[in-house]
N, C-alpha and C positions, 0 to 999 in steps of 0.2 A: 267539486261535485256540487251541483245545484241542490237547492234546498226542495225536496217534494211535499207540497202541502196537499196532495190529493190522496195520501195515505193516512193511516189512521194514527200512527206513531213515528217517531223520528229513528231513522236506523241507527244502531249503534255506532260509536266512534270507531271502533276495530273495522267495522264493515265500510263505512261513510268515507273516514279519513284516512283508514290504515294505521291508526294510533296503536302505540305499544306500552306495555307497562313492565318490560324487562329488558334491560341493556346495561352494558359497562364497557367503557372506553374513553373518549374524549369528544369534547364538544364539536370540534372540527370535522371529526370522522362520522358524526351524526348527521351534521348538515349535509355531507357529502352524499351519504346513504340515502338521505330524505329526498334529495334532489334527483336521485337516480333510479329510485323505487326500490334501492336494495336493503332497507331498514326492516330487519325481521326481529320479530319478538322472541324472547327468551322465556323460557318458562323455570319456574323456581321449583327446588326440590324440598322446599318447607316455606310455608306462609303463616305469618300471623295475622289476625283479624285487621282488615281495614275498614273504611267507610263504604256504605251502599249507596248506590246510585239514588235510591228512593230518598235519602234523607235529602241529598242536593235539589232533587225536582219537588219535593213536599215543601222544603225550606223555602224557595222561590214562590210557588204560588199561594202560600199561606200568609205570605206578608202583605198581600193586597189588601188595603184596607177595608174594602166592604165585601170580601168574597167570605166563602166558607169551603173546607176540604173535608170530604168524606174519604176515608182510607179503608178500601175493602179487603180486611186481613184481620189476623190474629191479634190480640191486644198489645202483644210484644212490639209489633211493626208500628203502633201508633204511638210508641215512646218518643218518636221524632218530634212530636207534639211539644215536648219541653223544650228542646232546643229552638223551636220555631217561636214559643211564647216569649223566651228569652230575647230572641233576634227583634221580635216585633216591638217589645218595650223598650228596647236600645233603641231601635231606628226611630221609635215614636219621639224620643227625646232629641234626637238628631235633626229630624225632619219636621217635628212640630205636628205630628197628628196624635188623635187621641191615643193615650195610653190604657189599653184593656187587653184582657185575655184574647188569644186568637181563636177563632172558630174552627177548630180541628178535632174531628170525632172520627170513631172507627167503628167498622161493624161487628168487630170482636168475633172473627169467624173461630170455630169451636173444632174439636177433632170429627165431631158428626156433621159439622158442615163442609169437611174436606171429603165425607165420602158421598153424602147427598146434594151439595151445593148450597149457596146462601143467598141467591139472587132475590128471593122474597124478603130476606133481612135487608139487602141492600136498597131495595124499593122503600122500604120502610124509613130505614135511617136517613135516607135523602130527602124524603117527604117531611120527617120531623125536623131535620137541620132546617128546612126552608119554613117551616112554621114558627119554629122556636126564633130563629136568628134573622130571617127576612133579609138575607145577602142579595147583592146584585148579581152575583154568579156563584154557582157551587161547581167545584173541581172533584173529580173522581179518581182518586190513584188507586192504582193496582199493588198486589204485593207478590211474593214469591209463591204464596199458598194458592191466592186466586189464578195465578198464571199457570202452575203447575195443574190445577185440575181443569183448567180450560173454562173457567165462569166466562159467560158471554156478556160481559159488561155492556159492550156497545149497544146491544138490543135493549138491555134495562134502560139504559141513557135515551136512547129513541122514543121508548114509552112515555119516560117523564117529562121529556121536552113538550110533549102534547098538553100535560096537566100544570106544569109549573112555568109560569109566565117570567123566566129568566134563563140565561146560558147555563146549560150544563155540560160540563165538558170533561172527557175521560183525560187522565195523564197516565200513560202506560210505562211504568216506572219499577216492573219487578226486578229486584237485585241481581238474580242469576242471569240477566242477559248480557251483562257487560261487567268486565273487571275494572273498567274505568269510570269511576264514580261521578266524573264530571259529564259523562252523558246524560245524567240526571238533569243537568241544566238545560240541555237541549230538549229532552222530554218535557219539562215544563213550558219552554217557550214555543214547542210545536203546539201545545194545547191553546196558549194564548194567541198564536197566530192563527190556528186554524178555528177557534171557538169564540174569539173575543174581538179581534182586529177586524174592523169594517174597512170597506172601500172609501177612499177620500172623498169628501164634498167639498173642502176648501184648504188651501195650505194655510199654514200658519208659521209664527216664528219660535215654535218649540224646538228644543234639541234634546232628543231623548238620550238620557244617561244612565246607561246600563251599570249597576253598582249592587254592593250588598248592603252597606249601612247608611252612607250618605253624611258622614262626618263632617265632611267640608262643604257642606251646603252654601254656608253664607259667602264664603270665599268666592265659589264656583257662581253663585248668583251675581255678585257683584263683578266678576270677570265678564261673565256673558251679557251682563247689561251694557257694559261696553263694546260689545260686538252687535248690540240692537236683537239679542234673543234672549230666551228664558230657558233654563234647565228643567226638565222632567225626571227625575230621579224614580227609576223603576228596577225591578217590580216592587220592592219593599217601599210603602209609603204612596204609592199610586192608587187611583180608584179604577174599577170596571169601565167607567165612563172614559177616562183619561186613556186607558190602554186600548180602547175601542178605537181612537183617534190617532194611533201612532202613524198609521199611513199618512196622515196631512203634515207631519214634523218636516222642518227644514232639513235636518240631518240626524244621524245616531253615532253616538261615541260609547265606548266601554272602557271603564277603569281596568279591564282584565280582558286580553284576548281570547284566554281559553273560555270566559263566563259568556263573551258577547257574540261569538262567531255567528252562531245559529240564528239569533234574533235580528242582529244587524245586517248579515247577508239576507235573511229572508225578507226584512223590509224593503233592502235595495232591490232585490230581485222582483219581488211581487208589486211593488209600489213606487220605486223608483226614489225612495228616501235614501240620500247618499250615506252611506257608512264609512266613517272616517279609517283610513287604512294606513296606520303608522305606528311608531314606537309609542308604548303607553307613557303617561305624562309622570313618570317616576324620575328623580335626578334631572340634572340640567339638559343634556342634549335629548332626553325623553320628553321632556316638558316642552322645550323649544319646538321640536319637529311636530308634536301633537298638536300644539295650538297653531303653528304655521299651516299645517294640513288644514285644520278646522277653519282657519281664517281664509283660507283659500276656497272651500266649498262655500262658504259665506259671502265672499268678496269682500272681506274686512282686513286684508293684508297689511293696510296702513296701520290701522288700530292696534293689532296685534304687534307689529314692530315697535311701536310707540311703548305699548306695556313690557314688552321684553327689555327694551331700554331702561326702563324705570327700574324693574325687578333686578338688572344686573347691577345698576349704581346702587342699589338699597342692600343687596345680600352679598355680593361676590367679595367685597373687601374683607367682611368677618368669616365668610365660609373658607376662604382660603387660609386665614389664622389657624381655624379647627382643622382643616385638613393635614396641615404640617404636623399636627400631634397624631394624626392616625396613618400616617405614610408608613408602610411596611409591615402592618398589621397583617396575620395570615388569619383566612376565615374559610369556614365550611358554610354551604348554604344547603336547605333542605326545606323544599316548599312546592307548591302546584307549580306547573310548567310556565304558566303566564308571569307567575312571580319570580321564580327561580332565574329565568333568563333575563328579566328585566332586572333583578338586583345584582346579577354579575355585573353588569354595566354600571348601575349606580355605586357598587361598591368600589368598582376599579375607579371611577372617577373621583372618588374619595381617597384614592391613594392605597386601598387594601389590596393584598393578593389573596385570590380564590385558589385555595388549594384542593378543594373537591367541590363539586356541585351534585346534588341529588334533585330528581324532578320526579312528582309522583306519577306522572305519565309522560308521554310526548306525541305531540301530534305533528306529522310530518308538513302538514299544511292544514289551511283552515278552510269553511266553507266556500264556494263560488272559485275555488282555485286559488284563493289569497293565500299569500305565503306567510309564514311565521317571521314577522318583521323582527322581532327580539334576536331569533336565530341568525337571521341573515346579517344582521348589524354585528354581532359578534364575531361572525366569520370574516366580514370584511374589515373589520378592526384588528384583524390579526391577532385575536386573542382566543383563538379556537384550541388551544393545547389545554384547555382547563379540563383535569378529569371528571367525568360524567357518569353517573348511574342513573337509572330510571328505576324508582322503586315506591309503589304505593304504600307510603307510611309504614314500611318495613322496619321497625325500630331497631331491631337487633343487627341490622345491617349499618345501620347510622351509628350505634354505639361501636361498633368495631373500627369502622372509619376514625371516628372521633379519637379513640384511644389510639389508634396507630399512627395519626398525623399530628395529635395534640395541637390544635390550632388555638390562637388566641381568643377566637370568639366564633359561636355558632349561631346563624341566624335560621330561624324557623317560622313559619306562618300557622302553624297549630300549636297549641299550649302542650299537649301530650309529650311530643318530642323534646318541647325546650325543657320540661321539667326532669325528664330523664338525661338530658345533657348536663343540667345543673348538678343532679346527683352524682354524675361521674367527676364533676369539678371543672366543668366548661362553662365560662362566661357565656351567656346566651341572651339574645334579644329575640322576642316573639313579634313578628310583623303581623299582628291580627288585624289592625286598621288597614283596611286596603287604599287609604290615602296617605299611608306613612311615606314620607319623601315625595311628596306630592308638590310639584313645582319648586320655585326658589327658596321661599319659606321653609317649606317642608324639607327640603334636602338639608337646608341649615340645622333645623330642630332634629333630624335623624342623626346628623354627624355629632351634634352634643350628646344623643342618647349612647351612641357607640363609645364616646370618650367615657362617659359614665359608668358604661358597664365593662369596659377593660380596666379603668382606674379603682374601682371598687368591687372586688370580688369576694366580699366577705359571705354573701349567699351561697355561693358555688363551693367556696371551700369548707363552710360549716356542714352543708348537706353532705359533700364527699367523705367527710371524716365520721359522719354518723349514720350514713346509709350502707347496708349489704346489698349490691347489686346481684342479679341472678346469673351474670355473665363470668364464666371462668376464664382463668388464664390461657387454658388451651383453646377458646373461642377466640379470645383476643389475638391469637397467633396466625389464625386462619386469614387468608386474602380476603379482603373486602367482596371480591365477585364470585367466592366458591359456590354461593348459592345458586348460581345461574347455570342451568343446563342448555345445552345448544339447541335454539328453537330454528324454525325455518327463515332462511334468510341469511343475510349476512354476520359475520361474527363481530363482538366488540371489541 
């Protein structure tokens, strides 16, 4: 499906891509059903709390260096400011920009506002935000409350544009709209594409790098210099002026297919900026394909091969020694889909056996008809019999799986599930940094990290002995997919 920038908000992933949040089966069958349009969502008879897509949307735009964010909702919805502030300060250290508090404010809607509306309050908060912080752009995010009562945010923004001399752009991210919180990424990038990005005036040698924190800025800057280009890490750490010129860039890459699909394909569709469609740069095969694809777009194939040859000579002898110590370890993965499907491949490259994989949601394809390369690679490589469930951070399901399978190690990308696994006694690694296992050197470091985790289980052992978990023996005896009721479409 093409990216439609003529509408006020991005269609949710369930509608736009056919994404699902409930499945249990195996990877091969999920790929087959995705390809033939038979992948049906399954509903849960019980749900724990999950993340809200507003958190993803607001986290993206609040990290822009010189922007401000006004959340039109109750004070509780503005709690995302805490996480956004932590992210901004962490990114500031990684990317080298000013470490200050994020300009994230709320309209603090009350019970009275839900009856009589709060558009007047929204006007005044946006005006005060501009007066106090003098940002280069203001994003106005919606909430479940402002969405349910039908607040006409667009009309207020249209009025304010006449008096405030900067872009004022809505981010429609009401949490009730989508069960897939990654939809929030699309909502944020829709706002950037429609309210900030301008038509190109001239082309430059910038490669847009869509990521979260930018911890590998130094390595990537040095690598890209060999290809005659410069990276622009975004949205965290970019300025409004830099974002306005995304249409002039030489190419766009993303550290995560889930994260980058909307912006990458939108820039390619509207402005002809090539979006690198390949495996993501984690592990050896992923990094090789990613860099070669980028080199092909830039016309730098020879430089890429020279670099890869140097990296193979530098890293592979030591990596092979560490891999020998990891061979045969049994692992469970629970991450967002972009990382779950990438790290199945990475861990198999390192010699581990994946006994179960859980993805927080599943996209049958990406925008512009782009396939999910990671899924296609695994299916083609003959590793499709990996048991797979789709679960939006439903921790009780993962605890059941871990107790039943008793793997040597569990890999997550969210600290909350990692802590629960440790309390159960499972050695765990939280892949919080999106550049974990990036390239040859990163893959070697990741291999050592895994070896450390499985050879020193002291923390997991002590926590399991001193923690009483809420899960009963009866629950642990249930089949892991018992929670799923049949939904429309194919069975898992």
